[in-house]
N, CA, C and O atoms as a GROMACS GRO file, in nm:
protein
  468
    1MET      N    1   0.978   2.724   2.945
    1MET     CA    2   0.955   2.635   2.832
    1MET      C    3   0.815   2.577   2.843
    1MET      O    4   0.773   2.531   2.950
    2ASP      N    5   0.745   2.578   2.736
    2ASP     CA    6   0.610   2.526   2.731
    2ASP      C    7   0.615   2.375   2.707
    2ASP      O    8   0.670   2.329   2.608
    3VAL      N    9   0.557   2.300   2.800
    3VAL     CA   10   0.558   2.154   2.789
    3VAL      C   11   0.481   2.109   2.667
    3VAL      O   12   0.520   2.014   2.600
    4HIS      N   13   0.371   2.177   2.637
    4HIS     CA   14   0.288   2.138   2.522
    4HIS      C   15   0.367   2.149   2.392
    4HIS      O   16   0.355   2.062   2.305
    5SER      N   17   0.448   2.253   2.377
    5SER     CA   18   0.523   2.270   2.252
    5SER      C   19   0.634   2.166   2.236
    5SER      O   20   0.673   2.134   2.123
    6ALA      N   21   0.685   2.112   2.348
    6ALA     CA   22   0.789   2.010   2.339
    6ALA      C   23   0.736   1.880   2.281
    6ALA      O   24   0.812   1.805   2.218
    7PHE      N   25   0.609   1.852   2.302
    7PHE     CA   26   0.550   1.727   2.253
    7PHE      C   27   0.466   1.745   2.128
    7PHE      O   28   0.409   1.649   2.076
    8GLU      N   29   0.457   1.867   2.080
    8GLU     CA   30   0.375   1.896   1.965
    8GLU      C   31   0.445   1.849   1.838
    8GLU      O   32   0.565   1.869   1.821
    9THR      N   33   0.369   1.788   1.750
    9THR     CA   34   0.425   1.745   1.622
    9THR      C   35   0.358   1.824   1.511
    9THR      O   36   0.237   1.848   1.515
   10ASP      N   37   0.434   1.861   1.414
   10ASP     CA   38   0.380   1.933   1.299
   10ASP      C   39   0.363   1.836   1.184
   10ASP      O   40   0.448   1.826   1.096
   11LEU      N   41   0.253   1.764   1.187
   11LEU     CA   42   0.225   1.670   1.078
   11LEU      C   43   0.164   1.747   0.962
   11LEU      O   44   0.073   1.827   0.980
   12ASP      N   45   0.215   1.721   0.847
   12ASP     CA   46   0.167   1.784   0.725
   12ASP      C   47   0.112   1.673   0.637
   12ASP      O   48   0.184   1.618   0.554
   13PRO      N   49  -0.017   1.640   0.655
   13PRO     CA   50  -0.071   1.528   0.578
   13PRO      C   51  -0.062   1.553   0.428
   13PRO      O   52  -0.086   1.664   0.382
   14PRO      N   53  -0.028   1.449   0.353
   14PRO     CA   54  -0.011   1.466   0.208
   14PRO      C   55  -0.144   1.480   0.136
   14PRO      O   56  -0.235   1.400   0.155
   15GLY      N   57  -0.152   1.581   0.053
   15GLY     CA   58  -0.264   1.594  -0.038
   15GLY      C   59  -0.397   1.618   0.032
   15GLY      O   60  -0.402   1.652   0.150
   16SER      N   61  -0.502   1.600  -0.042
   16SER     CA   62  -0.637   1.621   0.009
   16SER      C   63  -0.687   1.495   0.079
   16SER      O   64  -0.628   1.388   0.066
   17LEU      N   65  -0.794   1.510   0.152
   17LEU     CA   66  -0.855   1.395   0.220
   17LEU      C   67  -0.899   1.290   0.117
   17LEU      O   68  -0.881   1.170   0.140
   18GLY      N   69  -0.955   1.334   0.005
   18GLY     CA   70  -0.997   1.240  -0.100
   18GLY      C   71  -0.881   1.161  -0.156
   18GLY      O   72  -0.894   1.041  -0.183
   19LEU      N   73  -0.768   1.227  -0.174
   19LEU     CA   74  -0.648   1.159  -0.225
   19LEU      C   75  -0.599   1.056  -0.125
   19LEU      O   76  -0.561   0.945  -0.164
   20ARG      N   77  -0.599   1.091   0.004
   20ARG     CA   78  -0.555   0.996   0.106
   20ARG      C   79  -0.652   0.879   0.117
   20ARG      O   80  -0.609   0.765   0.134
   21LEU      N   81  -0.782   0.905   0.108
   21LEU     CA   82  -0.880   0.796   0.112
   21LEU      C   83  -0.866   0.705  -0.009
   21LEU      O   84  -0.881   0.583   0.003
   22ALA      N   85  -0.838   0.762  -0.127
   22ALA     CA   86  -0.818   0.680  -0.247
   22ALA      C   87  -0.699   0.588  -0.226
   22ALA      O   88  -0.705   0.470  -0.260
   23PHE      N   89  -0.590   0.642  -0.171
   23PHE     CA   90  -0.471   0.560  -0.146
   23PHE      C   91  -0.504   0.447  -0.049
   23PHE      O   92  -0.472   0.331  -0.076
   24LEU      N   93  -0.568   0.479   0.064
   24LEU     CA   94  -0.596   0.377   0.165
   24LEU      C   95  -0.695   0.272   0.114
   24LEU      O   96  -0.684   0.155   0.150
   25THR      N   97  -0.789   0.313   0.031
   25THR     CA   98  -0.885   0.217  -0.026
   25THR      C   99  -0.814   0.120  -0.120
   25THR      O  100  -0.831  -0.002  -0.109
   26LEU      N  101  -0.734   0.173  -0.212
   26LEU     CA  102  -0.662   0.087  -0.305
   26LEU      C  103  -0.558   0.002  -0.234
   26LEU      O  104  -0.537  -0.114  -0.271
   27TRP      N  105  -0.493   0.058  -0.133
   27TRP     CA  106  -0.397  -0.018  -0.053
   27TRP      C  107  -0.468  -0.136   0.016
   27TRP      O  108  -0.415  -0.247   0.019
   28GLY      N  109  -0.586  -0.110   0.070
   28GLY     CA  110  -0.662  -0.217   0.136
   28GLY      C  111  -0.701  -0.328   0.040
   28GLY      O  112  -0.689  -0.446   0.073
   29ILE      N  113  -0.747  -0.290  -0.078
   29ILE     CA  114  -0.783  -0.391  -0.180
   29ILE      C  115  -0.660  -0.473  -0.218
   29ILE      O  116  -0.668  -0.596  -0.230
   30ASP      N  117  -0.547  -0.406  -0.237
   30ASP     CA  118  -0.424  -0.477  -0.273
   30ASP      C  119  -0.380  -0.570  -0.160
   30ASP      O  120  -0.332  -0.680  -0.186
   31MET      N  121  -0.395  -0.526  -0.034
   31MET     CA  122  -0.356  -0.610   0.079
   31MET      C  123  -0.442  -0.736   0.086
   31MET      O  124  -0.390  -0.846   0.108
   32VAL      N  125  -0.572  -0.721   0.066
   32VAL     CA  126  -0.660  -0.839   0.068
   32VAL      C  127  -0.626  -0.933  -0.046
   32VAL      O  128  -0.621  -1.054  -0.028
   33ALA      N  129  -0.602  -0.877  -0.165
   33ALA     CA  130  -0.567  -0.960  -0.281
   33ALA      C  131  -0.435  -1.033  -0.256
   33ALA      O  132  -0.423  -1.151  -0.288
   34ALA      N  133  -0.337  -0.963  -0.200
   34ALA     CA  134  -0.208  -1.028  -0.173
   34ALA      C  135  -0.225  -1.141  -0.072
   34ALA      O  136  -0.160  -1.245  -0.084
   35THR      N  137  -0.311  -1.122   0.026
   35THR     CA  138  -0.338  -1.229   0.123
   35THR      C  139  -0.402  -1.348   0.056
   35THR      O  140  -0.369  -1.463   0.085
   36LEU      N  141  -0.495  -1.321  -0.035
   36LEU     CA  142  -0.562  -1.430  -0.106
   36LEU      C  143  -0.467  -1.506  -0.197
   36LEU      O  144  -0.489  -1.624  -0.226
   37PHE      N  145  -0.361  -1.441  -0.244
   37PHE     CA  146  -0.263  -1.510  -0.328
   37PHE      C  147  -0.202  -1.630  -0.257
   37PHE      O  148  -0.164  -1.728  -0.322
   38PHE      N  149  -0.193  -1.624  -0.125
   38PHE     CA  150  -0.136  -1.736  -0.051
   38PHE      C  151  -0.240  -1.847  -0.024
   38PHE      O  152  -0.205  -1.954   0.026
   39LEU      N  153  -0.366  -1.820  -0.057
   39LEU     CA  154  -0.472  -1.918  -0.031
   39LEU      C  155  -0.521  -1.988  -0.156
   39LEU      O  156  -0.583  -2.094  -0.147
   40VAL      N  157  -0.494  -1.930  -0.273
   40VAL     CA  158  -0.540  -1.993  -0.398
   40VAL      C  159  -0.420  -2.058  -0.467
   40VAL      O  160  -0.309  -2.007  -0.461
   41PRO      N  161  -0.443  -2.171  -0.532
   41PRO     CA  162  -0.330  -2.242  -0.593
   41PRO      C  163  -0.281  -2.182  -0.724
   41PRO      O  164  -0.171  -2.216  -0.769
   42TYR      N  165  -0.358  -2.096  -0.788
   42TYR     CA  166  -0.324  -2.048  -0.921
   42TYR      C  167  -0.260  -1.909  -0.924
   42TYR      O  168  -0.232  -1.857  -1.032
   43ALA      N  169  -0.237  -1.848  -0.809
   43ALA     CA  170  -0.175  -1.716  -0.805
   43ALA      C  171  -0.053  -1.720  -0.714
   43ALA      O  172  -0.048  -1.795  -0.617
   44THR      N  173   0.044  -1.638  -0.747
   44THR     CA  174   0.168  -1.634  -0.670
   44THR      C  175   0.203  -1.489  -0.638
   44THR      O  176   0.201  -1.403  -0.726
   45GLU      N  177   0.235  -1.464  -0.514
   45GLU     CA  178   0.283  -1.331  -0.475
   45GLU      C  179   0.428  -1.318  -0.519
   45GLU      O  180   0.510  -1.404  -0.490
   46LEU      N  181   0.458  -1.209  -0.588
   46LEU     CA  182   0.592  -1.190  -0.642
   46LEU      C  183   0.680  -1.101  -0.555
   46LEU      O  184   0.802  -1.104  -0.570
   47ASN      N  185   0.621  -1.023  -0.466
   47ASN     CA  186   0.700  -0.932  -0.384
   47ASN      C  187   0.781  -1.011  -0.281
   47ASN      O  188   0.722  -1.078  -0.196
   48PRO      N  189   0.913  -1.005  -0.288
   48PRO     CA  190   0.995  -1.088  -0.199
   48PRO      C  191   0.982  -1.052  -0.051
   48PRO      O  192   0.996  -1.139   0.035
   49ILE      N  193   0.955  -0.925  -0.020
   49ILE     CA  194   0.938  -0.886   0.121
   49ILE      C  195   0.809  -0.947   0.175
   49ILE      O  196   0.807  -0.997   0.288
   50THR      N  197   0.703  -0.942   0.098
   50THR     CA  198   0.576  -1.001   0.141
   50THR      C  199   0.591  -1.152   0.159
   50THR      O  200   0.539  -1.209   0.255
   51VAL      N  201   0.662  -1.216   0.067
   51VAL     CA  202   0.684  -1.360   0.077
   51VAL      C  203   0.768  -1.392   0.201
   51VAL      O  204   0.741  -1.490   0.271
   52LEU      N  205   0.870  -1.310   0.228
   52LEU     CA  206   0.953  -1.330   0.348
   52LEU      C  207   0.869  -1.317   0.475
   52LEU      O  208   0.878  -1.401   0.564
   53PHE      N  209   0.788  -1.211   0.483
   53PHE     CA  210   0.703  -1.192   0.601
   53PHE      C  211   0.601  -1.305   0.615
   53PHE      O  212   0.569  -1.347   0.726
   54TYR      N  213   0.550  -1.355   0.501
   54TYR     CA  214   0.459  -1.469   0.505
   54TYR      C  215   0.531  -1.592   0.561
   54TYR      O  216   0.474  -1.665   0.642
   55GLY      N  217   0.653  -1.614   0.518
   55GLY     CA  218   0.731  -1.728   0.568
   55GLY      C  219   0.759  -1.717   0.717
   55GLY      O  220   0.763  -1.818   0.787
   56LEU      N  221   0.780  -1.595   0.766
   56LEU     CA  222   0.810  -1.575   0.907
   56LEU      C  223   0.687  -1.577   0.997
   56LEU      O  224   0.689  -1.634   1.106
   57PHE      N  225   0.578  -1.513   0.950
   57PHE     CA  226   0.462  -1.491   1.037
   57PHE      C  227   0.332  -1.550   0.986
   57PHE      O  228   0.229  -1.537   1.052
   58GLY      N  229   0.333  -1.614   0.870
   58GLY     CA  230   0.209  -1.666   0.812
   58GLY      C  231   0.126  -1.553   0.752
   58GLY      O  232   0.181  -1.450   0.713
   59LEU      N  233  -0.005  -1.571   0.745
   59LEU     CA  234  -0.092  -1.470   0.685
   59LEU      C  235  -0.084  -1.334   0.754
   59LEU      O  236  -0.092  -1.232   0.685
   60PRO      N  237  -0.068  -1.328   0.888
   60PRO     CA  238  -0.049  -1.195   0.948
   60PRO      C  239   0.075  -1.122   0.895
   60PRO      O  240   0.081  -1.000   0.897
   61GLY      N  241   0.173  -1.196   0.849
   61GLY     CA  242   0.292  -1.136   0.791
   61GLY      C  243   0.261  -1.061   0.663
   61GLY      O  244   0.326  -0.960   0.633
   62VAL      N  245   0.163  -1.108   0.587
   62VAL     CA  246   0.123  -1.039   0.464
   62VAL      C  247   0.063  -0.904   0.500
   62VAL      O  248   0.095  -0.802   0.439
   63ALA      N  249  -0.024  -0.903   0.602
   63ALA     CA  250  -0.082  -0.777   0.648
   63ALA      C  251   0.026  -0.685   0.705
   63ALA      O  252   0.024  -0.564   0.683
   64LEU      N  253   0.121  -0.743   0.778
   64LEU     CA  254   0.230  -0.664   0.834
   64LEU      C  255   0.314  -0.599   0.724
   64LEU      O  256   0.351  -0.482   0.735
   65ALA      N  257   0.345  -0.673   0.620
   65ALA     CA  258   0.420  -0.616   0.508
   65ALA      C  259   0.341  -0.502   0.444
   65ALA      O  260   0.398  -0.397   0.412
   66ALA      N  261   0.211  -0.523   0.426
   66ALA     CA  262   0.128  -0.418   0.366
   66ALA      C  263   0.124  -0.294   0.454
   66ALA      O  264   0.129  -0.182   0.403
   67VAL      N  265   0.115  -0.313   0.585
   67VAL     CA  266   0.115  -0.199   0.677
   67VAL      C  267   0.248  -0.125   0.669
   67VAL      O  268   0.251  -0.002   0.675
   68CYS      N  269   0.357  -0.198   0.655
   68CYS     CA  270   0.489  -0.135   0.641
   68CYS      C  271   0.495  -0.049   0.514
   68CYS      O  272   0.547   0.062   0.517
   69TYR      N  273   0.442  -0.102   0.403
   69TYR     CA  274   0.441  -0.025   0.279
   69TYR      C  275   0.359   0.102   0.294
   69TYR      O  276   0.402   0.210   0.253
   70ALA      N  277   0.241   0.091   0.354
   70ALA     CA  278   0.156   0.208   0.374
   70ALA      C  279   0.223   0.309   0.466
   70ALA      O  280   0.215   0.430   0.442
   71ALA      N  281   0.287   0.262   0.570
   71ALA     CA  282   0.356   0.352   0.664
   71ALA      C  283   0.467   0.429   0.593
   71ALA      O  284   0.488   0.547   0.620
   72ILE      N  285   0.538   0.363   0.504
   72ILE     CA  286   0.645   0.429   0.428
   72ILE      C  287   0.586   0.538   0.339
   72ILE      O  288   0.638   0.650   0.334
   73VAL      N  289   0.478   0.505   0.269
   73VAL     CA  290   0.415   0.604   0.180
   73VAL      C  291   0.362   0.722   0.260
   73VAL      O  292   0.385   0.837   0.223
   74ILE      N  293   0.291   0.694   0.368
   74ILE     CA  294   0.234   0.802   0.449
   74ILE      C  295   0.345   0.883   0.515
   74ILE      O  296   0.337   1.006   0.520
   75GLY      N  297   0.449   0.816   0.564
   75GLY     CA  298   0.562   0.887   0.624
   75GLY      C  299   0.630   0.979   0.526
   75GLY      O  300   0.661   1.094   0.558
   76LEU      N  301   0.655   0.928   0.405
   76LEU     CA  302   0.718   1.013   0.302
   76LEU      C  303   0.627   1.130   0.264
   76LEU      O  304   0.675   1.240   0.238
   77GLY      N  305   0.498   1.105   0.260
   77GLY     CA  306   0.404   1.212   0.230
   77GLY      C  307   0.407   1.322   0.334
   77GLY      O  308   0.389   1.439   0.302
   78HIS      N  309   0.429   1.285   0.460
   78HIS     CA  310   0.439   1.385   0.566
   78HIS      C  311   0.570   1.463   0.560
   78HIS      O  312   0.573   1.580   0.596
   79VAL      N  313   0.675   1.400   0.514
   79VAL     CA  314   0.806   1.465   0.508
   79VAL      C  315   0.815   1.561   0.389
   79VAL      O  316   0.873   1.669   0.400
   80LEU      N  317   0.757   1.521   0.276
   80LEU     CA  318   0.763   1.604   0.156
   80LEU      C  319   0.676   1.728   0.172
   80LEU      O  320   0.575   1.726   0.243
   81SER      N  321   0.715   1.836   0.106
   81SER     CA  322   0.638   1.959   0.114
   81SER      C  323   0.537   1.965  -0.001
   81SER      O  324   0.551   1.896  -0.102
   82ASP      N  325   0.438   2.048   0.018
   82ASP     CA  326   0.336   2.069  -0.084
   82ASP      C  327   0.398   2.148  -0.199
   82ASP      O  328   0.471   2.242  -0.168
   83PRO      N  329   0.379   2.121  -0.325
   83PRO     CA  330   0.289   2.025  -0.388
   83PRO      C  331   0.354   1.890  -0.419
   83PRO      O  332   0.289   1.802  -0.476
   84ILE      N  333   0.481   1.873  -0.381
   84ILE     CA  334   0.548   1.746  -0.411
   84ILE      C  335   0.478   1.631  -0.340
   84ILE      O  336   0.471   1.521  -0.395
   85ASP      N  337   0.426   1.654  -0.218
   85ASP     CA  338   0.358   1.546  -0.148
   85ASP      C  339   0.233   1.503  -0.222
   85ASP      O  340   0.201   1.384  -0.225
   86ARG      N  341   0.162   1.597  -0.282
   86ARG     CA  342   0.042   1.561  -0.360
   86ARG      C  343   0.080   1.477  -0.482
   86ARG      O  344   0.012   1.380  -0.515
   87ARG      N  345   0.187   1.515  -0.547
   87ARG     CA  346   0.233   1.439  -0.665
   87ARG      C  347   0.277   1.298  -0.624
   87ARG      O  348   0.246   1.200  -0.692
   88PHE      N  349   0.347   1.289  -0.513
   88PHE     CA  350   0.394   1.159  -0.464
   88PHE      C  351   0.275   1.069  -0.431
   88PHE      O  352   0.270   0.954  -0.476
   89VAL      N  353   0.180   1.120  -0.352
   89VAL     CA  354   0.066   1.037  -0.315
   89VAL      C  355  -0.019   1.006  -0.438
   89VAL      O  356  -0.072   0.895  -0.449
   90SER      N  357  -0.032   1.100  -0.531
   90SER     CA  358  -0.105   1.072  -0.655
   90SER      C  359  -0.038   0.960  -0.734
   90SER      O  360  -0.105   0.874  -0.791
   91THR      N  361   0.094   0.961  -0.737
   91THR     CA  362   0.168   0.854  -0.805
   91THR      C  363   0.144   0.721  -0.735
   91THR      O  364   0.126   0.618  -0.800
   92MET      N  365   0.144   0.722  -0.603
   92MET     CA  366   0.118   0.598  -0.528
   92MET      C  367  -0.024   0.548  -0.550
   92MET      O  368  -0.047   0.428  -0.554
   93VAL      N  369  -0.120   0.640  -0.563
   93VAL     CA  370  -0.257   0.600  -0.596
   93VAL      C  371  -0.259   0.530  -0.732
   93VAL      O  372  -0.324   0.427  -0.748
   94ALA      N  373  -0.187   0.586  -0.830
   94ALA     CA  374  -0.181   0.524  -0.962
   94ALA      C  375  -0.115   0.386  -0.956
   94ALA      O  376  -0.161   0.292  -1.020
   95VAL      N  377  -0.007   0.375  -0.878
   95VAL     CA  378   0.063   0.246  -0.864
   95VAL      C  379  -0.030   0.144  -0.800
   95VAL      O  380  -0.042   0.032  -0.849
   96TYR      N  381  -0.096   0.182  -0.690
   96TYR     CA  382  -0.184   0.087  -0.623
   96TYR      C  383  -0.308   0.057  -0.706
   96TYR      O  384  -0.363  -0.053  -0.695
   97LEU      N  385  -0.354   0.150  -0.788
   97LEU     CA  386  -0.465   0.122  -0.879
   97LEU      C  387  -0.425   0.012  -0.976
   97LEU      O  388  -0.502  -0.080  -1.001
   98ALA      N  389  -0.305   0.023  -1.033
   98ALA     CA  390  -0.257  -0.080  -1.126
   98ALA      C  391  -0.239  -0.214  -1.054
   98ALA      O  392  -0.281  -0.318  -1.105
   99LEU      N  393  -0.178  -0.212  -0.936
   99LEU     CA  394  -0.157  -0.336  -0.861
   99LEU      C  395  -0.289  -0.402  -0.820
   99LEU      O  396  -0.309  -0.522  -0.840
  100ALA      N  397  -0.379  -0.321  -0.765
  100ALA     CA  398  -0.507  -0.375  -0.719
  100ALA      C  399  -0.588  -0.429  -0.835
  100ALA      O  400  -0.647  -0.537  -0.825
  101ALA      N  401  -0.592  -0.355  -0.947
  101ALA     CA  402  -0.668  -0.402  -1.063
  101ALA      C  403  -0.609  -0.533  -1.116
  101ALA      O  404  -0.682  -0.627  -1.145
  102ASN      N  405  -0.478  -0.538  -1.128
  102ASN     CA  406  -0.412  -0.660  -1.174
  102ASN      C  407  -0.443  -0.778  -1.082
  102ASN      O  408  -0.477  -0.886  -1.128
  103ASN      N  409  -0.431  -0.755  -0.952
  103ASN     CA  410  -0.453  -0.863  -0.855
  103ASN      C  411  -0.597  -0.911  -0.853
  103ASN      O  412  -0.624  -1.031  -0.846
  104VAL      N  413  -0.691  -0.816  -0.859
  104VAL     CA  414  -0.832  -0.854  -0.856
  104VAL      C  415  -0.868  -0.932  -0.983
  104VAL      O  416  -0.939  -1.032  -0.976
  105PHE      N  417  -0.820  -0.885  -1.099
  105PHE     CA  418  -0.846  -0.959  -1.223
  105PHE      C  419  -0.786  -1.099  -1.217
  105PHE      O  420  -0.848  -1.195  -1.261
  106LEU      N  421  -0.666  -1.109  -1.163
  106LEU     CA  422  -0.602  -1.240  -1.150
  106LEU      C  423  -0.684  -1.332  -1.061
  106LEU      O  424  -0.703  -1.449  -1.094
  107LEU      N  425  -0.733  -1.280  -0.950
  107LEU     CA  426  -0.812  -1.364  -0.859
  107LEU      C  427  -0.947  -1.402  -0.920
  107LEU      O  428  -0.994  -1.514  -0.900
  108LEU      N  429  -1.009  -1.310  -0.992
  108LEU     CA  430  -1.141  -1.337  -1.048
  108LEU      C  431  -1.136  -1.423  -1.174
  108LEU      O  432  -1.218  -1.513  -1.192
  109PHE      N  433  -1.040  -1.395  -1.261
  109PHE     CA  434  -1.038  -1.459  -1.392
  109PHE      C  435  -0.919  -1.553  -1.415
  109PHE      O  436  -0.903  -1.609  -1.523
  110ARG      N  437  -0.836  -1.569  -1.313
  110ARG     CA  438  -0.720  -1.656  -1.318
  110ARG      C  439  -0.617  -1.614  -1.423
  110ARG      O  440  -0.529  -1.692  -1.459
  111GLU      N  441  -0.629  -1.491  -1.471
  111GLU     CA  442  -0.533  -1.438  -1.566
  111GLU      C  443  -0.521  -1.289  -1.542
  111GLU      O  444  -0.622  -1.218  -1.538
  112ALA      N  445  -0.400  -1.241  -1.527
  112ALA     CA  446  -0.378  -1.099  -1.500
  112ALA      C  447  -0.374  -1.020  -1.630
  112ALA      O  448  -0.317  -1.067  -1.728
  113PRO      N  449  -0.432  -0.901  -1.631
  113PRO     CA  450  -0.427  -0.820  -1.753
  113PRO      C  451  -0.286  -0.768  -1.783
  113PRO      O  452  -0.256  -0.736  -1.898
  114LEU      N  453  -0.200  -0.758  -1.683
  114LEU     CA  454  -0.065  -0.706  -1.702
  114LEU      C  455   0.038  -0.815  -1.727
  114LEU      O  456   0.159  -0.789  -1.720
  115THR      N  457  -0.007  -0.936  -1.756
  115THR     CA  458   0.085  -1.045  -1.784
  115THR      C  459   0.149  -1.025  -1.920
  115THR      O  460   0.078  -1.003  -2.019
  116PRO      N  461   0.283  -1.033  -1.928
  116PRO     CA  462   0.346  -1.018  -2.060
  116PRO      C  463   0.314  -1.135  -2.151
  116PRO      O  464   0.306  -1.251  -2.110
  117GLY      N  465   0.295  -1.099  -2.272
  117GLY     CA  466   0.284  -1.193  -2.364
  117GLY      C  467   0.208  -1.277  -2.434
  117GLY      O  468   0.260  -1.352  -2.517
   0.00000   0.00000   0.00000
């Protein structure tokens, strides 16, 4: 038995490098915006898991929640086969683009573009 093969993992990264970088960039922007939501009086974080982690761990809890979300997305991307993994990560890029844009607009202009009504 080859010892190297016993510890070898077959990671199948989702999508292209550009797609993964787009996800991580938008995820990072969203994480920073979510952290700032707890520091400004006019914005509120709505995600109950992030709020729970903030209550338990303070500001590092917000980063921890964000890392958990990214780990889930990346993990699912590794499990899914091509081309479904590309579609999944592309969908997550679109979701994080909407979240990050909404959060940044809210922080800059005190009004979110996705606010109903």
